[in-house]
N, C-alpha and C positions, 0 to 999 in steps of 0.2 A: 776199417771201413768195409773191407772185403777180404775174406779168407778163402782161398782156392785149394787149400789142403796141401798134402805132401806132393811135391812135384820134382821132376828131374831138371838138369840143365838142358834147356830147350833145344840147343843145336849140337848136343853131344850124342849124335847118332851112334849106335853101338852094334857090335856083333853079338850073336847069341852067347858066346863064351864069356862076354863081359857083363852079362845081366847080374850076376851075383855081386859084382863090385860097383854097381851103379850108384852114383851120388844122388841123394834126395834131400830136399829142404822144405821148409814151410813157406808157401807162396801166399803172402798177404800184404796188403797195402794200408798205410796210414797217412795222416796229414799233420803237418806242423801247425800249431795254432797261431804262431806269430808270423811266419812268412808264407804260410799256406802251401808249401811244397808238399806234393804227394810223392811218396816213395815206398820202396819195399821195406818191410819190417826186418827181414833177415837178408843180409848181403851174401851172395855167393862169391867166393874168392875169384879174382881175375884169372888166375892160372887154370881154374876149372872151366870158366866160361870161354876163354880164348886160348887155344892150344894149337899145336902143329896140325892136328886133324880137324880143325874147325871147318864146318861144311858149307857155311853160307857164302854164296857168290852173288854180289850185287848186280853183275852184268847178265845174270841168268834170265832176266826179264827184258823184253824189248821195250816195255814202258819205262823201265829204269834207265836203259841205255839212252833213249831219246831225252828223258828228263835231265840226266846229268850232262849230256852233251850241250843242252840248252843252258844249264847253269854255268858251265865252263865258258860258253860264248858270251854270256852276260858279264861275267867277271872280267874276261879279256877286254871287253868294250868299255868297262867302267873302272873298277878298282885296280886293274892290272894294265892300264893303258899308259902309265907313266914310264920314265926311263928305268930300264933294268929292274923290273918288278920281281917280287919273290912271294910265292904262296906256299903255305904248309897245310896239308890236309891231315887232320886227326882221324885215324880209322879209315884209311884209303881203300881197304879191302883189295879187290882185284884190279884197281886202277881205273874203274869205269868213268870217273870224272876227270882225273888227272891226265888220262890219255889224250884228251883234246888239248889240255894245257901244254903237254909235252910236244905235241905236233906243232904247236904254235911257236915253239922255241923259247918259252918263258921258263925262268928258273922256278923250280918247284921241288917239293919233298913230301912224300907220303910217310906217315908214321903209323905203324900197325904191328901188333905182336904176333899175328897168325901167319907163320912162315909159309905154310903150304899155299895160302891165298896170295901172299905178297909175291911169290914166285910168278904168278900169273900177271901181276902188275908189271914186274920187271920185263916180262916177255912183250909187254905193250910199250916198252920204252920209258917206263915211269921210274923215277928215282925213289927208293924206299929205304926207310930205316926201320928195322924190326925191333920195336920197343913199345912199352906202354907210355903214352905221353904224360908228362908231369913236369914239375919245376926243374929237376936236375937234367932231364932230357932236353928241355927247352934251352937251358944254359949252353949245352953242348952244340945245339943247332945254331944258336946265335953266334957262338964263337967261330964256327966254321963258315956260316953262310951270311951272317948279318941279320938284321931285324926283318920281320915279315910285313908286307903290305896287307896281306890277307891271311887269316887263319880260318880254315873252313872245316866243318864237320857235318856229316849227314847220317842220322840214325846212329850216332856215336856218343855225343855229349851226354845224353841221358843214360848211357851205359857206364859212365865213369863215376864210381861211388865216392871218390875223394875229391869233392869240389874245390877244397882248399888248394891241393896240389895242382889241379887242372887250371884254376884261375891264376895262381901264382905263375904257372908256366906261360900262360897267355900274356900276363903282365911282363914277364921277362922277354918274350920273343916278339911281341907286337910293336911295330914302329909307332911313333907319336901320333900319326894321323891314320894308322891302320884300322882295319875292321875285323871283328871276330864274328863270323857268320855261321850259323848252324841251323839246320832244319831237323825237327824231331817229331815223333808222335805227339798229338795234342790231346790233353785230358778232355777238352770239350768234345772232341770227336769220339773218343773212347766211350764217353757217357751217352752222347746223343745217338750213337749207332749201336749201343750195347756191345761194343767190341771188346769184351772182357778177355778175349784171347790175345790181345795186344800186351797183356800183362804176363811177363815171364822173367826169368832170372837176369837176362841181359838188360832189360829196361828197369834200371834202378830208380829213375825219376820219371814222373809224368807231369810235364811242364804245362803251365799256363803263362800268359803274359805277366800276370801279377807275380807269380813265384819267380819267373826269370828276372823280372825287374828288381825284386828283392835280392836275389842272388847276385846280380850285377852290382848293385849298390854296396853290398857287403864286402865285395872284393875290389872296389874302386873303379867300376865301369858304369856305363849308362846305356840303357836300352833305347835305341834311337829309331828302330823300324821293325815292323812285323809284316809278314806277307804269307799268303796261303800257298801250300804245295799240295798237289793231288796225290802224292804217294801214300800208300798204306791207308787209304780211305779218307785222308785229309790231315796234313801236317801243318805246322807253322814254321816259317823261317824267321829267325831272330837275328838282328844285327846289333852288336855291342861296339861301343867306342870308348875312348877315354872321356871323362866328363867335360862337357862344354865344347867338344871338337865339332859336333854337328847338331843342327836343330832337329829335335825329335819329330818324326813324321806324325801327322794327324792320325794315321792308322793305329798308333800305339794307344792313344787315348780312346779311340773308338772300340778297340778290342777289350781294353780294360773295362769300359762301361758295359759292353756286352757280357763279359764274364760276371760282373756284379748282377746284372739282370737275370742271368741263367743260374745264379747261385752256385758257382763252381768252387766256392769255399764254404758252402753250407752243409753241415752234417746231414740234414734232411735229404738233400740231393743224393748223397752217397747211400743212404739207407734205401731209397727208391731204386737206385742202380743195383744194389746187392740183391734186392727182392726180384728184380727183373732178370738178373743173371741166373738166379736159382730156378726161375720158371723156364728159361731157355734150356737149362740142364734137364729138367724133368720132361719137358716136351720132346726134346731130341731123343732122350733115352726111350721114351714111350713109342715114338715113331720107329726107331731102329729095331726095337724088340718086336713090334707088330709086323714090320716087313720081314724080319727073320722067320717069325712064326707062320707067315703066309707063303714062305718059300721064295721070296724075292731076293735078288742078289744086290748088294751095295758095295761099291768100291770107293775109296777115298781119292780125291783129286788134289794134288799138291801137298808137299810136306815142308812148309815153312816152319819157323820156330813156334808160331802160334798153334800148330797142330798138337804139340805136346800139352799145352795148357788145356785145350778143349777136351782132348781124349782122356787125360788124367783126371780132370775135374769131373767130367761126366761119367767116367768109368766105361769108356768105349774101348773094347779090346778086339782081338781077331775073331772072336765068336760073333761079333756084330758087323765088323768091317774087316774082311779077310786080309786086305792089303791096300796100300795107297800108292799111286803112281806119281813120280816126280821127274822132271827133266834134268835135274842136277846129277851128273854121273857119280860124284863123290858120295851121294846119299844112297844110291842104288845098291841093293844087296845087303843093306843094313836095316836096323829096326828104329822106329820112332821112339825117342826116349820115353821111358816110363810105361807107356801103353804097349810097346813092342809090336806095333803093326809093321809088317814087312814093307819095305820100300822097293818098288819095281820100276823099270823104265816105262815111258809112255806107251810103248807098243803093247804092253800087257793090258792096257785099258781096252784097246780094240779087240784083242784076243779073248778077253773075259766076257765081252759083250754084256755088261751088267744091266740090270733094270733101272738102277738108281746110281747116281754119283754124288757123294758127300763132298761139297766144295770147301775144302780147308783154305785154299788160296783165294779167298773171296775178294781180296783187294786187287786181284788180277782178273776179275770176272770177264771184263770186256775182251781182253786178249784171249782168254781161254774159250769163251763162247765162239769167237771167230774161228778158232782152230778146230773146235769139236762140233761143228754144225751137223755132221752125220749122226752123232749121238743124240743131239738135241731133238732130232726128228723122230727118234724111236724110243729114247729113254727120258728120264726125268732127273732134274737136279734138286738136291737137298741143300738148303741154306739155313743158317742159324743166326745170322747177323742182319738186321737187328732183332729178328725173331725167327722161329722155326717155320719154314714153309717149303712146299714142294711145287716145282713147276718147270 
């Protein structure tokens, strides 16, 4: 449905000495005709995507910190309100959600393979198992801790290529009346916002209510609720239970109907999307080249994983954007994968005093605009989602 060309592993920031050994793959998505699941055509091995030097920090954004504290409080007041509850988070990252759970004294365990990140979670008082979640890991957790009342994941379940092992693990670990709750990027949002940069190696699947419902049924679960989450431009939170344990919320049927109306399983929808993405590429390249030729300076703002997708697909290198600033210390001094834009600390943005800022971290626009009011008074922002514009 969409081919974004040769791409690197999006969060594998690298030193100049590592450029010659950089991993590349074909970044393209397709859809299953029977279950309508949208997914990557080529899967990047887990050990390449998640490694000891993995750079993403979920708590790096104030928006994320507030959101996951709220999620934790909601779970404590509902699913974890019973006697001696137990929650397992798949992909706990630096403990941004489980920190609130831990402070409440509730039994918990985070499961995440990126050891450099999980050390930060441990410093927050979070219990962590360094592993890829699957059926064998779930068996070990259940043997040691018992069954889980809640299994939670955020921006993680869509990363796990092997759904069979994942769902078998959930089946093994989840208690009879437990819930499997996960919030992930929503295909409907990707298409409506033209957010093609949400497509990269970590996001193996691009969920809809219909495809999640099919996935749940295939592995002996039932989709009983959906809800919207503001993260990453608009995600969906899905709740799965064992069949017949809870009455499905009306929200499930409403979202399924909306997806049919919007044609989220229609090839024509994806052809229009692909055409619009190509136009964004052409418009953005034309703008950046024109600004360069006029002598204007452009600096990138934010280096999330999506930065790799847009810079590599569009062919944006240091000759157009000399560097990008990011507040994550672990990324500073390294290069954006593939395009090799240098990543510098936020102070470099003020020092450079650019004419324009290319907003890669567009999903944090409100937070960034509040921080960079001085720049907004003298410079201009370039955005490319849902279209290329300057303002």
